[in-house]
N, C-alpha and C positions, 0 to 999 in steps of 0.2 A: 696585248701582245708585247713581248719584250724585243728590244733592239740591242744588238751587239755589233760593235765595230771591231773587227780583227785586223791587225796590221803586223806584218813581219818586219822586224827591225828594232831600232833603238827607241828609247822613251821619247815622248814628245819634245821637240826642239824648244828650248826655253823662250825663243823669240816669238813663238806662236802658241805656246802652251796655254796661256791665259785665255786666248780667244777660243781654242778648242774646248777648254774647260767651261767657258761661258756658254757656248752652244750646247754642250752636253748637259749642263745644268738646266738650260731652257727646255730641252727635249724631255727631260725627266718630269716636267709638268704634264706631259701627255702620255708618256709611256716609260716604263723602266728601261734605262739604257746604261751600258757599260762598255768600256774599252778593254780589249785583250791585246796586249802587245806581245806577240809571239817572238821568242828569241831566234836570232839567226843561228843555224846549226854550228856547232863547234868546228873549227878548222875550215870555215867557209871559204877563206882565201886560198886554200889548197885544192879546192874542188873545181871541177869544170862547171860551166853554167848548167848543163843538163843534170849532172849529179846533184848540184845544189838545189835545183828546182825539184828533183825527185825527193830529196830529204825533206824539204819544206812541205811538199805535197803529202808525204807520208805522215808528217806531224799534224797537218791540218785534218787529214782524214781520221786520225786517231781522236782528235778533239771533237769532231762533228758527231751529233746525235742523229738518229734515224729521222726524226720529224723536223729537224732544223731546216728552215728555208735559207738556202745559200745564194746570195747575190755576189757574184764575182765582178770586181771592177777591173775592166780591161779596155784598152783603147780600141779594140775591135768589136766591142759590144754594141748594144743598141743605145742610141742617144735618146734622152727623154727631156721634155720640158719640166719645169717645176710642177706644173699642173698634172702632167702625166705621172710624175713621181707620187704626188698625193693620191691620185687614182689607183696607182699600183699598191700603195700601202693600204688603202681602203679595201681593195679587192682581196689582198692577202689576209686582212683581218676578217673579212666576211667568209673566207674559205676556212676559217678556224685555225689559221697558223698561230702557233704559240710563240715562235721566236724567229725573227729575221736577223740573219748574220750578213753583214756587209764586209767583204773580204778585200783588203788591199794586199796584193802579193808582194813578194820579195823584189830585190833589185832587178831580176831577170824575168819577172812576171810570175804567172801561176802555172803549175804543172798540169799537164793534160788530164791526169786522173781526177784532179780537183775540178777542172773545167767541165769534165763529163758529169760530175756529181752536181754541179751548180744548177740551180733552178732557173737562174736568169743571169745573163751577162750584160753589164751596164757600162757604158762609156760616159764619163763625165764630159768628154770633149774629144775632138780629133787631135787636140794638142796633147803633148806629154808633159806632165807636171812632176815635180819632186814629190816623193812619198809623203814627206811632212806636210806639204801644201795640200795634197789630196785629203789628208785627215781633216784639215780645216774646211775645205770645200765640202766634203762629205757631211760633216756635222752641221754646217750651215744649211745645206740643202735639205737634210732630214728635218731640221727645225722649220725651215720655210714650208716644207710639205705639210707639216702638222698645223701650221698657222693657216694654210689654205684650207685644210680639212675643217678646221674650226671657224673659218670665215673671219679671221682676225686681221688687223690692219698691217701687219708686217710686210706682206707681199702686195706690191702695187702692179696692177695690169691695166 
């Protein structure tokens, strides 16, 4: 099963890029993984929040394929422990899912049309984090989930 991390915004911040790259490389030992940094629509500063979200939503919907499993990251989603995340990944693999896409929305969140398409909505925390930090937390948690699946020493409980 392939893993893709989609994030609307700028390239990885240099201060955390090495850490994100490190966890991405570690995940690759278990599953093919890649980052897709989706560009902010042109003239974003001239658009209302609603119009910007709609444009981002349209772009995301165009990129998605029919069989993609979309996990939207949203503060109102379901929280999971690291063990729950590992179980989620196992179940998706057992269901024959070929690609899991973890989506980090734009500055104002994810458009309703994308949220309706999402197969699961996941909250990393009730706290709100900067998007760049979410990228690091997400990559570390997916790596942690795979080490739990493989019963490796990284995760201590």
